MIVEX-700602 format. One line per 10 residues: number of its first residue (from 1); their letters; for each residue z, x, y of N, C-alpha, C, O. Coordinates in steps of 0.1 Angstrom, whole numbers, plus 5000, padded with zeros to 4 digits. Layout:
// MIVEX-700602
NUM = a = Z/X/Y/Z/X/Y/Z/X/Y/Z/X/Y; ... $
//
This chain:
// MIVEX-700602
1 = mtldllllav = 9267/5105/6776/9252/5103/6776/9246/5112/6766/9237/5108/6758; 9250/5125/6765/9244/5135/6756/9247/5130/6741/9239/5131/6733; 9260/5126/6739/9263/5121/6726/9255/5109/6721/9251/5108/6710; 9253/5100/6731/9245/5088/6728/9230/5092/6724/9224/5086/6715; 9225/5102/6731/9211/5106/6728/9211/5113/6715/9201/5111/6707; 9221/5120/6711/9222/5126/6698/9223/5116/6687/9216/5117/6677; 9231/5105/6689/9232/5094/6680/9218/5087/6678/9215/5082/6667; 9211/5086/6689/9198/5080/6688/9189/5087/6679/9182/5082/6671; 9189/5101/6680/9181/5109/6671/9185/5107/6656/9177/5107/6647; 9199/5107/6654/9204/5105/6640/9199/5091/6635/9195/5090/6623 $
11 = glallmlgge = 9201/5081/6643/9197/5068/6639/9182/5067/6635/9178/5060/6626; 9174/5073/6643/9159/5073/6641/9156/5080/6628/9147/5076/6620; 9163/5091/6625/9161/5098/6612/9165/5090/6600/9158/5090/6590; 9176/5083/6601/9180/5074/6591/9170/5062/6589/9167/5058/6577; 9164/5057/6600/9154/5047/6599/9142/5052/6591/9136/5045/6583; 9137/5064/6594/9125/5069/6588/9128/5071/6573/9120/5068/6564; 9140/5077/6569/9144/5079/6555/9145/5065/6548/9139/5064/6537; 9151/5056/6555/9152/5042/6548/9139/5035/6546/9137/5029/6536; 9130/5036/6556/9117/5030/6555/9109/5035/6544/9103/5028/6536; 9109/5048/6542/9102/5055/6531/9107/5051/6518/9100/5048/6508 $
21 = tvvrgatgla = 9121/5050/6517/9127/5047/6504/9126/5033/6500/9123/5030/6489; 9128/5024/6510/9127/5010/6507/9113/5005/6502/9112/4997/6494; 9103/5011/6508/9089/5008/6504/9086/5013/6490/9081/5006/6482; 9091/5025/6487/9089/5030/6473/9097/5021/6463/9091/5018/6452; 9109/5018/6466/9117/5010/6457/9112/4996/6455/9111/4991/6444; 9108/4990/6466/9103/4976/6466/9090/4974/6459/9088/4965/6451; 9081/4983/6461/9068/4983/6454/9069/4986/6439/9062/4979/6431; 9078/4995/6436/9081/4998/6422/9087/4986/6415/9084/4983/6404; 9097/4979/6422/9103/4968/6417/9093/4956/6415/9094/4949/6405; 9084/4955/6424/9074/4944/6423/9065/4947/6410/9062/4937/6403 $
31 = rdigvsplvi = 9062/4959/6408/9054/4962/6395/9062/4960/6383/9057/4954/6373; 9075/4964/6383/9083/4962/6371/9085/4948/6367/9085/4945/6355; 9087/4939/6376/9090/4925/6372/9078/4916/6373/9079/4904/6371; 9066/4922/6377/9054/4914/6377/9053/4904/6388/9048/4893/6386; 9057/4908/6400/9056/4900/6412/9049/4907/6422/9049/4919/6423; 9042/4900/6431/9034/4906/6441/9043/4912/6452/9054/4907/6454; 9038/4923/6459/9046/4928/6470/9048/4918/6481/9058/4920/6488; 9040/4908/6482/9042/4898/6492/9055/4891/6490/9063/4888/6500; 9058/4887/6478/9070/4880/6475/9082/4889/6477/9093/4884/6483; 9081/4901/6473/9092/4911/6476/9094/4912/6491/9106/4913/6496 $
41 = gltvvafgts = 9083/4913/6498/9085/4914/6513/9091/4902/6519/9099/4903/6529; 9087/4890/6514/9092/4877/6519/9107/4875/6516/9114/4868/6523; 9112/4882/6506/9126/4879/6502/9135/4891/6503/9143/4892/6512; 9133/4901/6494/9143/4912/6493/9142/4921/6506/9152/4923/6512; 9130/4925/6509/9129/4934/6521/9132/4926/6534/9139/4931/6543; 9127/4914/6535/9130/4905/6547/9145/4903/6548/9150/4904/6560; 9152/4900/6537/9166/4898/6538/9173/4911/6543/9182/4911/6551; 9169/4923/6537/9176/4935/6540/9173/4939/6555/9183/4944/6561; 9161/4938/6559/9158/4942/6573/9163/4932/6583/9164/4935/6595; 9167/4920/6579/9173/4910/6588/9189/4912/6589/9195/4906/6597 $
51 = apemavnvia = 9194/4921/6580/9208/4923/6580/9214/4928/6593/9225/4923/6597; 9207/4937/6601/9212/4941/6614/9214/4929/6623/9223/4928/6631; 9204/4920/6623/9205/4908/6632/9217/4900/6628/9224/4895/6637; 9219/4898/6615/9231/4891/6611/9244/4897/6615/9252/4890/6621; 9245/4910/6613/9257/4917/6617/9260/4916/6632/9271/4913/6637; 9249/4919/6640/9251/4919/6655/9255/4905/6660/9263/4903/6668; 9248/4894/6654/9251/4881/6659/9264/4875/6655/9271/4869/6663; 9269/4878/6643/9282/4874/6638/9293/4880/6647/9302/4873/6651; 9291/4893/6650/9301/4900/6659/9301/4894/6673/9311/4892/6679; 9289/4892/6678/9287/4887/6692/9293/4873/6693/9301/4871/6702 $
61 = vshgrgaisf = 9290/4864/6684/9295/4850/6686/9310/4849/6683/9316/4840/6689; 9315/4858/6674/9329/4857/6672/9337/4862/6684/9349/4859/6685; 9331/4870/6692/9337/4874/6705/9333/4865/6717/9336/4869/6728; 9328/4854/6714/9324/4844/6724/9312/4848/6733/9311/4844/6744; 9303/4856/6727/9291/4860/6734/9279/4855/6727/9270/4863/6723; 9278/4842/6726/9267/4836/6719/9253/4838/6726/9243/4838/6719; 9253/4841/6739/9241/4843/6746/9234/4856/6741/9222/4856/6740; 9242/4866/6737/9236/4878/6731/9230/4874/6718/9219/4880/6715; 9236/4866/6710/9231/4862/6697/9217/4855/6699/9208/4858/6692; 9216/4846/6709/9204/4839/6711/9193/4849/6715/9182/4848/6709 $
71 = gnimgsnman = 9196/4857/6725/9186/4867/6729/9182/4876/6718/9170/4880/6717; 9191/4880/6709/9188/4889/6698/9178/4883/6688/9168/4889/6684; 9181/4870/6685/9172/4864/6675/9158/4861/6681/9148/4864/6674; 9158/4856/6693/9145/4853/6698/9137/4865/6702/9125/4866/6699; 9144/4875/6707/9137/4888/6710/9132/4895/6697/9122/4901/6697; 9140/4894/6686/9136/4900/6673/9124/4894/6668/9115/4900/6663; 9123/4880/6669/9111/4873/6664/9099/4876/6672/9088/4877/6666; 9101/4877/6685/9089/4882/6693/9085/4896/6689/9073/4898/6688; 9094/4905/6687/9091/4919/6684/9084/4919/6670/9075/4927/6668; 9089/4911/6661/9083/4911/6647/9068/4908/6648/9060/4914/6641 $
81 = iglivgctal = 9064/4899/6656/9050/4895/6657/9042/4904/6667/9032/4910/6664; 9048/4904/6680/9040/4912/6690/9040/4927/6688/9030/4933/6689; 9052/4932/6684/9053/4947/6683/9049/4952/6669/9041/4960/6667; 9055/4946/6659/9053/4951/6645/9040/4948/6640/9033/4956/6634; 9035/4935/6641/9022/4932/6636/9012/4939/6644/9002/4944/6639; 9014/4941/6658/9005/4948/6666/9004/4963/6662/8993/4968/6660; 9015/4970/6660/9015/4984/6656/9009/4985/6642/9001/4995/6640; 9012/4976/6633/9007/4977/6619/8992/4976/6619/8985/4983/6612; 8987/4966/6626/8972/4963/6626/8965/4975/6634/8953/4977/6631; 8972/4982/6643/8965/4993/6649/8963/5004/6639/8953/5012/6639 $
91 = irpiiitgiv = 8972/5006/6629/8971/5016/6619/8960/5012/6609/8951/5021/6605; 8960/5000/6605/8950/4995/6595/8949/4980/6596/8959/4973/6597; 8937/4975/6597/8935/4960/6598/8943/4953/6586/8942/4957/6575; 8950/4942/6590/8958/4935/6580/8950/4924/6574/8945/4915/6580; 8948/4925/6560/8941/4914/6553/8952/4904/6549/8962/4907/6543; 8949/4891/6553/8958/4880/6551/8954/4872/6538/8943/4867/6538; 8962/4871/6529/8959/4864/6517/8960/4849/6519/8967/4845/6529; 8954/4841/6511/8953/4827/6513/8967/4820/6513/8969/4811/6521; 8976/4825/6504/8989/4818/6503/8997/4820/6516/9006/4812/6520; 8995/4831/6523/9002/4834/6535/8998/4824/6546/9007/4819/6553 $
101 = iareipmmll = 8985/4821/6547/8980/4811/6556/8984/4797/6552/8987/4788/6561; 8983/4794/6539/8985/4780/6535/9000/4777/6534/9003/4765/6536; 9009/4786/6532/9023/4783/6530/9033/4790/6538/9041/4784/6545; 9032/4804/6538/9043/4812/6545/9043/4811/6560/9053/4808/6566; 9031/4812/6566/9031/4811/6581/9034/4797/6585/9041/4795/6595; 9029/4786/6578/9033/4773/6582/9048/4771/6581/9054/4764/6589; 9054/4777/6571/9069/4776/6569/9076/4783/6581/9086/4778/6586; 9070/4794/6586/9076/4801/6598/9074/4792/6610/9083/4791/6618; 9063/4785/6611/9061/4776/6622/9070/4764/6622/9075/4760/6632; 9073/4759/6610/9083/4748/6608/9097/4753/6612/9104/4745/6619 $
111 = ataaalvmgf = 9101/4765/6608/9114/4770/6612/9114/4772/6627/9125/4769/6633; 9104/4777/6633/9103/4778/6648/9104/4765/6655/9111/4763/6665; 9097/4755/6649/9097/4741/6655/9111/4735/6654/9116/4729/6664; 9118/4738/6643/9132/4733/6642/9141/4739/6652/9149/4732/6659; 9140/4752/6654/9148/4759/6664/9145/4754/6678/9153/4753/6687; 9132/4752/6681/9127/4747/6694/9133/4733/6697/9139/4731/6708; 9133/4724/6687/9138/4710/6690/9153/4711/6692/9158/4704/6701; 9160/4719/6684/9175/4720/6685/9179/4727/6698/9188/4723/6705; 9171/4737/6702/9174/4744/6715/9172/4736/6727/9179/4737/6737; 9162/4727/6726/9159/4718/6738/9167/4705/6737/9168/4698/6747 $
121 = dfisgveqga = 9174/4703/6726/9182/4691/6724/9174/4678/6728/9179/4670/6735; 9162/4677/6722/9154/4665/6724/9161/4652/6719/9159/4642/6725; 9168/4654/6708/9174/4642/6702/9187/4638/6709/9188/4626/6712; 9196/4647/6712/9209/4644/6718/9207/4641/6733/9216/4634/6739; 9197/4647/6739/9195/4645/6753/9205/4653/6762/9206/4650/6774; 9211/4663/6756/9221/4671/6764/9212/4680/6774/9202/4685/6770; 9217/4682/6786/9210/4689/6796/9208/4704/6793/9197/4709/6794; 9219/4710/6788/9219/4724/6785/9219/4725/6770/9229/4721/6763; 9209/4731/6764/9208/4732/6749/9218/4742/6744/9222/4751/6750; 9222/4740/6731/9231/4748/6724/9229/4746/6709/9226/4734/6705 $
131 = ydrtdgllll = 9232/4756/6701/9232/4754/6686/9247/4753/6681/9254/4762/6683; 9250/4741/6676/9264/4739/6671/9264/4739/6656/9254/4743/6649; 9275/4735/6650/9277/4736/6635/9267/4726/6628/9262/4729/6617; 9264/4715/6634/9255/4706/6628/9241/4712/6627/9234/4711/6617; 9237/4718/6638/9224/4726/6638/9224/4737/6628/9214/4739/6621; 9235/4744/6627/9237/4755/6617/9235/4750/6603/9228/4756/6595; 9241/4738/6599/9240/4733/6586/9225/4729/6583/9220/4731/6572; 9219/4723/6593/9205/4718/6591/9196/4731/6589/9187/4730/6580; 9198/4741/6597/9190/4753/6595/9192/4759/6581/9182/4764/6575; 9204/4760/6577/9207/4765/6563/9201/4757/6552/9196/4762/6542 $
141 = mfflvflyyt = 9200/4744/6554/9193/4735/6544/9179/4738/6544/9173/4738/6533; 9172/4740/6556/9158/4744/6556/9156/4757/6549/9146/4759/6543; 9166/4766/6551/9164/4779/6545/9164/4778/6529/9157/4785/6523; 9173/4769/6524/9173/4767/6509/9159/4762/6505/9155/4765/6494; 9153/4753/6513/9140/4748/6509/9130/4759/6509/9121/4760/6500; 9131/4768/6518/9122/4780/6519/9123/4788/6506/9114/4792/6500; 9136/4791/6502/9138/4799/6490/9133/4792/6478/9128/4798/6469; 9135/4779/6477/9130/4771/6466/9115/4773/6464/9111/4775/6452; 9108/4771/6474/9093/4772/6473/9088/4786/6471/9079/4788/6464; 9095/4796/6477/9091/4810/6475/9094/4816/6462/9086/4821/6454 $
151 = vgdfvrrrad = 9107/4816/6459/9112/4821/6446/9109/4812/6434/9105/4817/6424; 9111/4799/6437/9108/4790/6426/9093/4790/6421/9091/4789/6409; 9084/4792/6430/9070/4793/6427/9068/4805/6418/9060/4805/6408; 9074/4817/6422/9073/4829/6414/9078/4827/6400/9072/4831/6390; 9090/4820/6398/9096/4818/6385/9087/4809/6377/9086/4812/6365; 9082/4799/6383/9073/4789/6375/9061/4797/6370/9057/4795/6358; 9054/4805/6379/9042/4812/6375/9045/4822/6364/9038/4824/6354; 9057/4829/6365/9061/4839/6356/9063/4832/6342/9060/4838/6332; 9069/4821/6342/9072/4814/6329/9059/4809/6323/9058/4810/6311; 9050/4804/6331/9037/4800/6326/9029/4812/6320/9023/4810/6309 $
161 = naggralpgl = 9029/4823/6327/9022/4835/6322/9028/4841/6310/9021/4847/6301; 9041/4840/6309/9048/4846/6297/9044/4839/6284/9042/4845/6274; 9043/4825/6284/9039/4818/6273/9048/4820/6261/9044/4820/6249; 9061/4821/6264/9071/4823/6253/9073/4837/6249/9082/4840/6241; 9065/4847/6255/9067/4861/6252/9078/4867/6260/9082/4861/6270; 9083/4878/6256/9093/4885/6264/9087/4890/6277/9076/4894/6278; 9095/4888/6287/9091/4891/6301/9091/4906/6303/9101/4913/6299; 9081/4912/6309/9081/4927/6311/9091/4931/6321/9095/4923/6330; 9095/4943/6320/9104/4949/6330/9118/4945/6329/9126/4947/6338; 9123/4939/6317/9136/4934/6316/9144/4941/6305/9156/4939/6304 $
171 = tgeaggsvwk = 9137/4948/6296/9144/4954/6284/9139/4968/6282/9129/4972/6288; 9147/4976/6275/9143/4989/6271/9140/4998/6283/9147/4998/6293; 9130/5007/6282/9127/5017/6292/9123/5010/6305/9126/5014/6316; 9115/4998/6304/9111/4991/6316/9123/4986/6323/9124/4985/6335; 9134/4981/6315/9146/4976/6322/9153/4987/6330/9158/4984/6341; 9153/4999/6325/9158/5011/6332/9151/5013/6345/9157/5017/6355; 9137/5011/6344/9129/5013/6356/9132/5003/6367/9132/5006/6379; 9135/4990/6362/9139/4980/6372/9151/4983/6379/9152/4982/6391; 9161/4988/6372/9174/4992/6379/9172/5003/6388/9178/5004/6399; 9164/5013/6384/9161/5025/6392/9155/5020/6405/9159/5025/6416 $
181 = halltlfglg = 9145/5012/6405/9138/5008/6417/9147/4998/6425/9146/4998/6438; 9155/4990/6418/9164/4981/6426/9174/4990/6434/9177/4987/6445; 9180/5000/6427/9189/5009/6434/9183/5016/6446/9189/5018/6456; 9170/5021/6443/9163/5028/6454/9160/5019/6466/9162/5023/6477; 9157/5006/6463/9155/4996/6474/9168/4994/6481/9168/4994/6494; 9179/4992/6474/9192/4990/6481/9196/5002/6489/9201/5001/6500; 9193/5014/6484/9197/5026/6492/9188/5027/6504/9193/5030/6515; 9175/5024/6503/9167/5024/6515/9171/5013/6525/9171/5016/6537; 9175/5001/6520/9180/4991/6530/9192/4995/6537/9194/4993/6548; 9201/5002/6529/9214/5007/6535/9211/5017/6546/9217/5017/6556 $
191 = aliggarvtv = 9201/5026/6543/9198/5036/6554/9191/5029/6566/9194/5033/6577; 9183/5019/6564/9177/5012/6575/9188/5005/6583/9188/5006/6595; 9197/4998/6577/9208/4991/6584/9217/5001/6591/9220/4998/6603; 9221/5011/6584/9229/5022/6591/9222/5028/6603/9228/5030/6613; 9209/5031/6601/9202/5037/6612/9200/5028/6623/9201/5032/6635; 9198/5015/6620/9196/5005/6631/9209/5004/6639/9209/5002/6651; 9221/5004/6632/9234/5002/6638/9237/5014/6647/9241/5011/6659; 9234/5026/6643/9237/5037/6651/9228/5037/6663/9232/5040/6674; 9215/5034/6661/9205/5034/6672/9209/5023/6682/9208/5026/6694; 9212/5011/6678/9215/5000/6687/9228/5004/6695/9228/5002/6707 $
201 = eaavhvaraf = 9238/5008/6689/9251/5011/6696/9248/5022/6707/9253/5021/6718; 9241/5032/6703/9238/5043/6713/9229/5037/6725/9232/5040/6736; 9219/5029/6721/9211/5023/6731/9218/5014/6741/9216/5013/6753; 9228/5006/6735/9236/4997/6743/9244/5004/6753/9246/5001/6765; 9250/5015/6748/9258/5024/6757/9250/5029/6769/9255/5029/6780; 9238/5034/6766/9229/5039/6776/9226/5028/6786/9226/5030/6798; 9222/5016/6781/9218/5004/6789/9230/5000/6798/9228/4998/6810; 9242/5000/6793/9254/4996/6801/9257/5006/6812/9262/5003/6822; 9254/5019/6809/9256/5029/6818/9247/5027/6831/9251/5031/6842; 9236/5021/6829/9227/5018/6840/9229/5004/6845/9221/5000/6854 $
211 = gvpeeviglt = 9239/4997/6841/9242/4984/6846/9233/4972/6842/9231/4963/6850; 9228/4973/6830/9219/4962/6826/9227/4950/6821/9236/4952/6813; 9224/4938/6825/9231/4926/6821/9230/4924/6806/9221/4928/6799; 9241/4917/6800/9241/4915/6785/9230/4906/6781/9225/4908/6770; 9226/4897/6789/9214/4888/6785/9202/4896/6782/9194/4894/6773; 9199/4906/6791/9188/4915/6790/9190/4924/6778/9180/4927/6771; 9202/4929/6776/9204/4938/6764/9201/4930/6751/9195/4936/6742; 9205/4918/6750/9203/4910/6738/9188/4908/6736/9183/4909/6724; 9181/4905/6746/9166/4902/6745/9158/4914/6743/9147/4914/6736; 9162/4926/6748/9154/4938/6748/9160/4948/6739/9155/4951/6728 $
221 = vlalgtslpe = 9171/4955/6743/9176/4966/6736/9181/4963/6722/9176/4969/6712; 9189/4952/6721/9194/4948/6707/9183/4942/6699/9182/4945/6687; 9174/4934/6705/9163/4929/6697/9153/4939/6692/9149/4939/6680; 9150/4949/6701/9142/4960/6696/9149/4969/6686/9143/4973/6676; 9162/4971/6688/9169/4979/6679/9171/4973/6665/9169/4980/6655; 9174/4960/6664/9176/4954/6652/9163/4951/6645/9162/4947/6633; 9152/4952/6652/9138/4950/6646/9133/4964/6641/9122/4964/6635; 9140/4975/6644/9135/4988/6639/9133/4988/6624/9123/4994/6619; 9142/4983/6616/9140/4983/6602/9127/4976/6598/9119/4982/6589; 9124/4964/6603/9111/4958/6600/9099/4966/6605/9089/4967/6598 $
231 = lvasivatmr = 9101/4973/6617/9090/4981/6622/9087/4993/6613/9076/4995/6609; 9098/5000/6609/9096/5012/6601/9091/5008/6587/9081/5014/6582; 9097/4998/6581/9093/4994/6567/9078/4989/6567/9071/4992/6558; 9074/4982/6577/9060/4977/6578/9050/4988/6580/9040/4988/6574; 9054/4997/6589/9044/5008/6592/9043/5017/6579/9032/5021/6576; 9054/5020/6573/9054/5029/6561/9046/5022/6550/9038/5028/6543; 9048/5009/6548/9041/5001/6538/9026/5001/6541/9018/5002/6531; 9022/4999/6553/9008/4999/6557/9002/5013/6554/8991/5014/6549; 9009/5023/6558/9003/5037/6556/9001/5040/6541/8993/5048/6538; 9010/5034/6533/9009/5036/6519/8999/5026/6512/8998/5026/6500 $
241 = ghvelaignv = 8993/5017/6520/8983/5007/6515/8989/4994/6510/8982/4986/6504; 9002/4992/6513/9009/4980/6508/9010/4970/6520/9021/4967/6525; 8998/4965/6524/8998/4956/6536/9004/4943/6533/9010/4937/6542; 9004/4938/6521/9010/4926/6517/9025/4926/6520/9031/4917/6524; 9031/4938/6516/9045/4940/6518/9049/4939/6533/9059/4934/6537; 9040/4945/6541/9042/4945/6556/9042/4931/6562/9051/4928/6569; 9031/4924/6559/9030/4910/6565/9041/4901/6559/9046/4892/6566; 9044/4903/6546/9055/4895/6540/9068/4898/6547/9077/4889/6549; 9071/4910/6550/9083/4915/6557/9084/4908/6571/9095/4903/6574; 9073/4907/6578/9074/4901/6592/9076/4886/6591/9085/4881/6598 $
251 = vgsnifnlll = 9068/4879/6583/9069/4865/6582/9083/4861/6576/9090/4852/6581; 9087/4868/6565/9100/4865/6559/9111/4868/6568/9121/4860/6569; 9111/4879/6576/9121/4882/6585/9123/4872/6596/9134/4868/6600; 9112/4867/6601/9112/4856/6612/9119/4843/6606/9127/4837/6613; 9115/4840/6594/9121/4828/6587/9136/4830/6585/9144/4822/6588; 9140/4842/6580/9154/4845/6578/9162/4845/6591/9173/4839/6592; 9156/4850/6602/9163/4851/6615/9166/4837/6620/9177/4834/6625; 9156/4828/6619/9157/4815/6625/9165/4805/6616/9173/4797/6622; 9164/4806/6603/9171/4797/6594/9185/4802/6589/9195/4795/6590; 9185/4814/6584/9197/4820/6579/9206/4826/6589/9218/4822/6590 $
261 = vlgvtaligv = 9201/4835/6597/9209/4842/6607/9214/4832/6618/9226/4832/6621; 9205/4825/6624/9209/4815/6634/9218/4804/6628/9227/4800/6635; 9215/4800/6616/9223/4790/6609/9238/4795/6607/9247/4787/6610; 9239/4807/6602/9253/4812/6599/9260/4814/6612/9272/4811/6614; 9253/4819/6622/9259/4822/6635/9264/4809/6642/9275/4809/6648; 9256/4799/6641/9260/4786/6647/9271/4779/6640/9279/4772/6646; 9273/4783/6627/9285/4777/6619/9298/4784/6624/9308/4778/6625; 9297/4797/6628/9308/4804/6633/9312/4800/6647/9324/4799/6650; 9303/4799/6656/9306/4795/6669/9293/4789/6676/9282/4791/6671; 9295/4783/6687/9284/4777/6694/9275/4788/6700/9280/4797/6706 $
271 = vpvppggrid = 9262/4786/6698/9252/4796/6704/9245/4789/6716/9236/4781/6713; 9249/4792/6728/9243/4785/6739/9229/4790/6742/9225/4802/6739; 9220/4782/6748/9207/4786/6752/9209/4790/6767/9211/4782/6776; 9208/4803/6770/9211/4808/6783/9200/4804/6793/9189/4799/6789; 9202/4806/6806/9192/4803/6816/9179/4811/6813/9180/4823/6810; 9168/4804/6812/9156/4811/6808/9153/4811/6793/9143/4815/6789; 9164/4806/6786/9162/4807/6771/9152/4797/6766/9146/4800/6755; 9150/4786/6773/9139/4777/6768/9126/4783/6769/9117/4780/6761; 9124/4791/6779/9111/4798/6780/9109/4808/6768/9099/4809/6762; 9120/4814/6764/9120/4823/6752/9116/4816/6740/9108/4820/6732 $
281 = llivtlfsli = 9122/4804/6738/9118/4795/6727/9103/4792/6727/9097/4792/6716; 9098/4788/6738/9084/4785/6739/9075/4797/6736/9065/4796/6730; 9079/4809/6741/9072/4821/6738/9072/4825/6723/9062/4829/6718; 9083/4823/6717/9084/4826/6702/9075/4816/6695/9068/4821/6686; 9074/4804/6699/9065/4794/6693/9051/4798/6695/9042/4797/6686; 9048/4803/6708/9034/4807/6711/9030/4819/6702/9019/4819/6697; 9039/4829/6701/9036/4840/6692/9033/4836/6678/9024/4841/6671; 9041/4826/6673/9039/4822/6659/9025/4815/6657/9019/4817/6647; 9022/4807/6667/9008/4800/6667/8997/4811/6668/8987/4809/6661; 8999/4821/6676/8989/4831/6677/8987/4839/6664/8976/4842/6660 $
291 = lllvsmtgnr = 8998/4841/6657/8998/4848/6644/8990/4840/6634/8982/4845/6627; 8992/4827/6634/8984/4818/6626/8969/4819/6629/8960/4819/6620; 8966/4818/6642/8952/4818/6646/8945/4831/6643/8934/4831/6637; 8951/4842/6646/8945/4855/6643/8944/4858/6628/8935/4865/6623; 8952/4851/6620/8952/4853/6605/8940/4845/6600/8935/4848/6589; 8936/4834/6606/8925/4826/6601/8911/4830/6606/8901/4825/6601; 8911/4839/6616/8898/4843/6621/8894/4857/6616/8902/4864/6610; 8881/4861/6618/8877/4874/6615/8878/4877/6600/8883/4888/6596; 8874/4868/6591/8875/4869/6577/8889/4872/6572/8892/4880/6563; 8898/4865/6579/8913/4866/6575/8918/4880/6576/8925/4885/6568 $
301 = riirteavml = 8914/4887/6587/8919/4900/6590/8924/4900/6604/8919/4894/6613; 8936/4907/6606/8941/4910/6619/8936/4924/6623/8940/4934/6618; 8926/4924/6633/8919/4937/6636/8926/4943/6648/8936/4938/6654; 8921/4955/6651/8928/4963/6662/8927/4957/6676/8936/4958/6684; 8916/4950/6679/8915/4943/6691/8926/4932/6693/8932/4931/6703; 8929/4925/6682/8939/4915/6682/8953/4922/6683/8962/4916/6688; 8954/4933/6676/8967/4941/6677/8970/4945/6691/8981/4944/6696; 8960/4950/6699/8962/4953/6713/8966/4941/6721/8975/4942/6729; 8960/4930/6718/8963/4917/6725/8978/4914/6723/8985/4910/6732; 8982/4915/6710/8996/4911/6707/9006/4921/6714/9016/4916/6719 $
311 = lllyfgyltw = 9003/4934/6714/9011/4943/6721/9012/4941/6736/9023/4942/6742; 9001/4938/6742/9000/4935/6756/9008/4923/6760/9016/4923/6770; 9007/4912/6752/9014/4900/6754/9029/4903/6753/9037/4898/6761; 9033/4910/6743/9047/4913/6740/9054/4920/6751/9064/4916/6757; 9048/4932/6755/9054/4940/6765/9053/4934/6779/9061/4936/6788; 9042/4926/6781/9040/4919/6794/9051/4909/6796/9057/4908/6806; 9054/4901/6785/9065/4891/6787/9078/4897/6788/9087/4893/6796; 9081/4908/6780/9094/4915/6780/9096/4920/6794/9108/4919/6799; 9086/4926/6800/9088/4932/6814/9091/4921/6824/9100/4922/6832; 9083/4910/6823/9085/4898/6832/9099/4892/6831/9106/4890/6841 $
321 = rstqalsg = 9103/4890/6818/9116/4883/6815/9127/4892/6820/9137/4887/6826; 9126/4905/6817/9137/4914/6822/9138/4915/6837/9149/4915/6842; 9126/4915/6843/9126/4915/6858/9133/4903/6864/9140/4904/6874; 9130/4891/6858/9135/4879/6862/9150/4878/6861/9158/4874/6870; 9155/4883/6849/9169/4883/6847/9177/4893/6856/9188/4890/6860; 9171/4904/6858/9177/4914/6866/9178/4910/6881/9187/4913/6888; 9167/4903/6886/9167/4899/6899/9175/4887/6902/9180/4884/6913; 9178/4879/6891/9186/4867/6892/9201/4870/6893/9209/4861/6894 $
//
């Protein structure tokens, strides 16, 4: 137990170091290549901070523990909105740009709807839902569509703005700066992933020592642990005034989790929807709808009152769900 607590401290230290480094590198990279921090948050940072979920789920499903994978993904997406957006907006109200409301959050809702339909098996009519290889392929196809619209839009705008001129940040001294910030971003992501892994492993050992079921571990301990990179990166970005990067990280990470992580996991092995899992799917959908609503109100700001509401909903549901699973 003492060793696990020491590892928790080491993991948290790595998370703090990684969060600071990845924000510096990502914002510098955005300036170098002429792209908004929102796009960097939706792609580079979101992919990096979703890597712990990918690693945990691939290992879990390859060992025949798909229920842990399901709980980890759904719990992480709940945490991204309820915990991370809530904590971020407590520090500073989040200003939502028009493109986030018009395109990115609707894409997240579409990804959530796809996971909901597949999880309930509305089409096949199977009594107990599960994600199989067919579902995995469909989810990965949706993910390619997301990348096309997000990255493709940036490439088209960049080409239009260039007007045949040399693009900034690709040659000479600027090119060296691009590589410097890219390496800094990769180092920060590595520290985030390493810190999350150490923290999660230590937390799981502590939870198992207290006899906590695997279903609850996936939904709570693992979900919170693998969401730590998003939490740290978003909080550091907000404190440094890069709120676009923070909200892009949350929305992008949710899309990556549902389309890429769940898609790849379902290709490797069947991911069953455990007892109570359909409620988790509905709650993830509810959180996504709430994020859209709070983004469209109050002059497109997520204020502290809404942040408190998100945090209360998140911890309230987590407490109820854990109690139900433990009593069952």
